[in-house]
BALOBA-1460 file (C-alpha; in Angstrom, 3 decimals):
// residues 158
<rec num="1" residu="m" x="34.583" y="-42.134" z="3.662"/>
<rec num="2" residu="a" x="33.344" y="-39.002" z="5.292"/>
<rec num="3" residu="g" x="33.704" y="-36.390" z="2.558"/>
<rec num="4" residu="s" x="31.290" y="-35.519" z="-0.222"/>
<rec num="5" residu="g" x="33.213" y="-37.377" z="-2.943"/>
<rec num="6" residu="a" x="33.264" y="-40.521" z="-0.849"/>
<rec num="7" residu="q" x="29.578" y="-40.194" z="-0.011"/>
<rec num="8" residu="t" x="28.808" y="-40.006" z="-3.734"/>
<rec num="9" residu="i" x="30.548" y="-43.352" z="-4.209"/>
<rec num="10" residu="l" x="28.595" y="-44.912" z="-1.351"/>
<rec num="11" residu="k" x="25.337" y="-43.519" z="-2.728"/>
<rec num="12" residu="s" x="26.041" y="-45.035" z="-6.160"/>
<rec num="13" residu="i" x="26.824" y="-48.403" z="-4.595"/>
<rec num="14" residu="e" x="23.675" y="-48.368" z="-2.502"/>
<rec num="15" residu="e" x="21.485" y="-47.392" z="-5.452"/>
<rec num="16" residu="s" x="22.639" y="-50.347" z="-7.519"/>
<rec num="17" residu="w" x="22.615" y="-52.655" z="-4.470"/>
<rec num="18" residu="s" x="19.049" y="-51.725" z="-3.571"/>
<rec num="19" residu="r" x="17.663" y="-52.840" z="-6.928"/>
<rec num="20" residu="f" x="19.899" y="-55.925" z="-6.978"/>
<rec num="21" residu="k" x="18.957" y="-56.969" z="-3.442"/>
<rec num="22" residu="d" x="15.274" y="-56.418" z="-4.140"/>
<rec num="23" residu="a" x="15.514" y="-58.891" z="-7.028"/>
<rec num="24" residu="v" x="17.400" y="-61.389" z="-4.837"/>
<rec num="25" residu="d" x="14.725" y="-61.085" z="-2.145"/>
<rec num="26" residu="q" x="11.958" y="-61.614" z="-4.702"/>
<rec num="27" residu="l" x="13.662" y="-64.792" z="-5.925"/>
<rec num="28" residu="g" x="14.105" y="-66.112" z="-2.408"/>
<rec num="29" residu="v" x="15.974" y="-69.196" z="-1.315"/>
<rec num="30" residu="d" x="14.266" y="-71.488" z="-3.819"/>
<rec num="31" residu="g" x="14.490" y="-69.052" z="-6.728"/>
<rec num="32" residu="i" x="18.256" y="-68.658" z="-6.516"/>
<rec num="33" residu="e" x="18.650" y="-72.318" z="-7.461"/>
<rec num="34" residu="q" x="17.533" y="-71.487" z="-11.017"/>
<rec num="35" residu="p" x="20.074" y="-71.347" z="-13.845"/>
<rec num="36" residu="t" x="20.799" y="-67.945" z="-15.344"/>
<rec num="37" residu="a" x="21.439" y="-67.105" z="-18.981"/>
<rec num="38" residu="a" x="25.119" y="-66.706" z="-18.048"/>
<rec num="39" residu="g" x="25.374" y="-70.442" z="-17.373"/>
<rec num="40" residu="w" x="25.515" y="-70.555" z="-13.611"/>
<rec num="41" residu="s" x="22.749" y="-70.639" z="-11.059"/>
<rec num="42" residu="a" x="21.717" y="-67.431" z="-9.372"/>
<rec num="43" residu="k" x="23.111" y="-68.963" z="-6.182"/>
<rec num="44" residu="e" x="26.525" y="-69.413" z="-7.805"/>
<rec num="45" residu="m" x="26.391" y="-65.852" z="-9.117"/>
<rec num="46" residu="l" x="25.599" y="-64.563" z="-5.627"/>
<rec num="47" residu="g" x="28.593" y="-66.439" z="-4.191"/>
<rec num="48" residu="h" x="30.705" y="-64.717" z="-6.819"/>
<rec num="49" residu="i" x="29.238" y="-61.294" z="-5.906"/>
<rec num="50" residu="a" x="29.870" y="-61.889" z="-2.195"/>
<rec num="51" residu="f" x="33.504" y="-62.732" z="-2.931"/>
<rec num="52" residu="w" x="34.129" y="-59.528" z="-4.840"/>
<rec num="53" residu="d" x="32.498" y="-57.455" z="-2.095"/>
<rec num="54" residu="e" x="34.795" y="-59.176" z="0.399"/>
<rec num="55" residu="a" x="37.798" y="-58.557" z="-1.870"/>
<rec num="56" residu="v" x="37.526" y="-54.779" z="-1.555"/>
<rec num="57" residu="e" x="39.011" y="-54.818" z="1.937"/>
<rec num="58" residu="g" x="41.967" y="-56.886" z="0.748"/>
<rec num="59" residu="a" x="42.553" y="-54.738" z="-2.323"/>
<rec num="60" residu="v" x="42.475" y="-51.447" z="-0.458"/>
<rec num="61" residu="t" x="44.507" y="-52.758" z="2.473"/>
<rec num="62" residu="v" x="47.226" y="-54.528" z="0.498"/>
<rec num="63" residu="l" x="47.374" y="-52.659" z="-2.808"/>
<rec num="64" residu="f" x="46.574" y="-49.099" z="-1.808"/>
<rec num="65" residu="r" x="47.582" y="-48.904" z="1.854"/>
<rec num="66" residu="k" x="50.516" y="-51.317" z="1.428"/>
<rec num="67" residu="v" x="49.644" y="-53.058" z="4.697"/>
<rec num="68" residu="p" x="49.319" y="-56.828" z="5.109"/>
<rec num="69" residu="l" x="45.930" y="-58.284" z="5.930"/>
<rec num="70" residu="p" x="45.433" y="-59.284" z="9.562"/>
<rec num="71" residu="d" x="46.462" y="-62.817" z="10.531"/>
<rec num="72" residu="g" x="43.640" y="-65.230" z="9.902"/>
<rec num="73" residu="w" x="41.855" y="-62.999" z="7.383"/>
<rec num="74" residu="q" x="39.875" y="-65.064" z="4.896"/>
<rec num="75" residu="f" x="36.950" y="-64.902" z="2.529"/>
<rec num="76" residu="g" x="33.494" y="-66.176" z="3.426"/>
<rec num="77" residu="s" x="34.146" y="-69.299" z="1.371"/>
<rec num="78" residu="g" x="37.219" y="-70.090" z="3.458"/>
<rec num="79" residu="y" x="39.639" y="-69.019" z="0.718"/>
<rec num="80" residu="v" x="42.820" y="-67.514" z="2.112"/>
<rec num="81" residu="p" x="44.752" y="-65.194" z="-0.230"/>
<rec num="82" residu="e" x="48.207" y="-66.305" z="-1.206"/>
<rec num="83" residu="d" x="51.211" y="-64.337" z="-2.407"/>
<rec num="84" residu="e" x="50.081" y="-64.557" z="-6.027"/>
<rec num="85" residu="w" x="46.568" y="-63.262" z="-6.785"/>
<rec num="86" residu="p" x="44.919" y="-65.555" z="-9.349"/>
<rec num="87" residu="r" x="43.088" y="-64.243" z="-12.392"/>
<rec num="88" residu="d" x="39.449" y="-63.251" z="-11.953"/>
<rec num="89" residu="f" x="38.102" y="-66.361" z="-13.703"/>
<rec num="90" residu="v" x="39.897" y="-68.562" z="-11.152"/>
<rec num="91" residu="h" x="38.194" y="-66.729" z="-8.295"/>
<rec num="92" residu="n" x="34.846" y="-66.779" z="-10.088"/>
<rec num="93" residu="a" x="34.990" y="-70.544" z="-10.649"/>
<rec num="94" residu="r" x="36.087" y="-71.265" z="-7.072"/>
<rec num="95" residu="e" x="33.398" y="-69.077" z="-5.533"/>
<rec num="96" residu="a" x="30.669" y="-70.448" z="-7.815"/>
<rec num="97" residu="a" x="31.700" y="-73.980" z="-6.842"/>
<rec num="98" residu="w" x="31.573" y="-73.007" z="-3.170"/>
<rec num="99" residu="a" x="28.066" y="-71.591" z="-3.561"/>
<rec num="100" residu="a" x="26.836" y="-74.603" z="-5.548"/>
<rec num="101" residu="g" x="27.626" y="-76.832" z="-2.580"/>
<rec num="102" residu="q" x="25.926" y="-74.613" z="-0.014"/>
<rec num="103" residu="p" x="22.295" y="-74.293" z="1.035"/>
<rec num="104" residu="g" x="20.678" y="-71.230" z="-0.495"/>
<rec num="105" residu="a" x="20.195" y="-69.665" z="2.941"/>
<rec num="106" residu="a" x="23.948" y="-69.851" z="3.601"/>
<rec num="107" residu="v" x="24.726" y="-68.128" z="0.301"/>
<rec num="108" residu="l" x="22.186" y="-65.383" z="1.022"/>
<rec num="109" residu="e" x="23.634" y="-64.914" z="4.495"/>
<rec num="110" residu="r" x="27.140" y="-64.614" z="3.059"/>
<rec num="111" residu="l" x="25.916" y="-62.105" z="0.485"/>
<rec num="112" residu="d" x="24.323" y="-59.916" z="3.159"/>
<rec num="113" residu="t" x="27.308" y="-60.235" z="5.500"/>
<rec num="114" residu="a" x="29.747" y="-59.424" z="2.704"/>
<rec num="115" residu="h" x="27.771" y="-56.364" z="1.658"/>
<rec num="116" residu="a" x="27.496" y="-55.049" z="5.219"/>
<rec num="117" residu="a" x="31.236" y="-55.552" z="5.770"/>
<rec num="118" residu="f" x="31.942" y="-53.922" z="2.405"/>
<rec num="119" residu="l" x="30.010" y="-50.799" z="3.389"/>
<rec num="120" residu="a" x="31.565" y="-50.715" z="6.853"/>
<rec num="121" residu="f" x="35.028" y="-51.006" z="5.357"/>
<rec num="122" residu="l" x="34.340" y="-48.228" z="2.871"/>
<rec num="123" residu="e" x="33.680" y="-45.938" z="5.833"/>
<rec num="124" residu="t" x="37.419" y="-46.254" z="6.616"/>
<rec num="125" residu="v" x="38.455" y="-45.005" z="3.177"/>
<rec num="126" residu="s" x="39.654" y="-41.434" z="3.248"/>
<rec num="127" residu="d" x="38.720" y="-38.831" z="0.682"/>
<rec num="128" residu="t" x="42.374" y="-38.809" z="-0.364"/>
<rec num="129" residu="e" x="42.318" y="-42.555" z="-1.024"/>
<rec num="130" residu="a" x="39.006" y="-42.235" z="-2.862"/>
<rec num="131" residu="a" x="40.458" y="-39.494" z="-5.061"/>
<rec num="132" residu="e" x="43.782" y="-41.250" z="-5.704"/>
<rec num="133" residu="h" x="41.997" y="-44.452" z="-6.736"/>
<rec num="134" residu="a" x="38.849" y="-42.898" z="-8.166"/>
<rec num="135" residu="d" x="38.502" y="-45.360" z="-11.052"/>
<rec num="136" residu="y" x="38.602" y="-48.299" z="-8.659"/>
<rec num="137" residu="f" x="36.052" y="-46.855" z="-6.248"/>
<rec num="138" residu="r" x="33.700" y="-45.665" z="-9.014"/>
<rec num="139" residu="a" x="33.640" y="-49.178" z="-10.459"/>
<rec num="140" residu="l" x="32.555" y="-50.832" z="-7.209"/>
<rec num="141" residu="g" x="28.833" y="-50.257" z="-7.594"/>
<rec num="142" residu="t" x="28.793" y="-51.460" z="-11.173"/>
<rec num="143" residu="h" x="29.116" y="-55.150" z="-10.294"/>
<rec num="144" residu="y" x="25.527" y="-55.376" z="-9.100"/>
<rec num="145" residu="r" x="24.321" y="-53.658" z="-12.274"/>
<rec num="146" residu="d" x="26.436" y="-56.031" z="-14.370"/>
<rec num="147" residu="h" x="24.442" y="-58.994" z="-13.007"/>
<rec num="148" residu="q" x="21.049" y="-57.328" z="-12.628"/>
<rec num="149" residu="a" x="19.773" y="-58.588" z="-15.996"/>
<rec num="150" residu="e" x="20.379" y="-62.195" z="-14.909"/>
<rec num="151" residu="l" x="18.143" y="-61.720" z="-11.881"/>
<rec num="152" residu="d" x="15.530" y="-59.746" z="-13.824"/>
<rec num="153" residu="a" x="15.297" y="-62.524" z="-16.422"/>
<rec num="154" residu="l" x="14.675" y="-65.098" z="-13.700"/>
<rec num="155" residu="l" x="11.953" y="-62.928" z="-12.184"/>
<rec num="156" residu="a" x="10.333" y="-62.452" z="-15.577"/>
<rec num="157" residu="r" x="10.189" y="-66.223" z="-16.063"/>
<rec num="158" residu="g" x="8.211" y="-66.434" z="-12.840"/>
């Protein structure tokens, strides 16, 4: 993503990520064990976020570029995509269950790794791809904002 339109997308993602990640860091390993108002722990929510960051590479590669994923490609939870892509709630439940069974440090590591890979992958997206799929790319940074209130509420509780 070298052009100005692509850089705008990256800037938007990083702005929402910065605030989100700051809240995660303030909560720390122990704080992410707390339940959120949404009904899952912050740790489970972070596993869900990591999954969707990881999913960008698969979506762009398979759906937009029409190229299969490399052999052995899998999500940080170990999930390997199949021919049929399940509904979002299936992924959300699976990834929350994965995170629930992991130490907080492992979930935080996956979150950071997924975000770094997400940004690195976005660097491969051309301005043409970004323009052709503008709605998709514009929506990417909104996921952190969608869950920000959950983290803020936990921080406010102290």
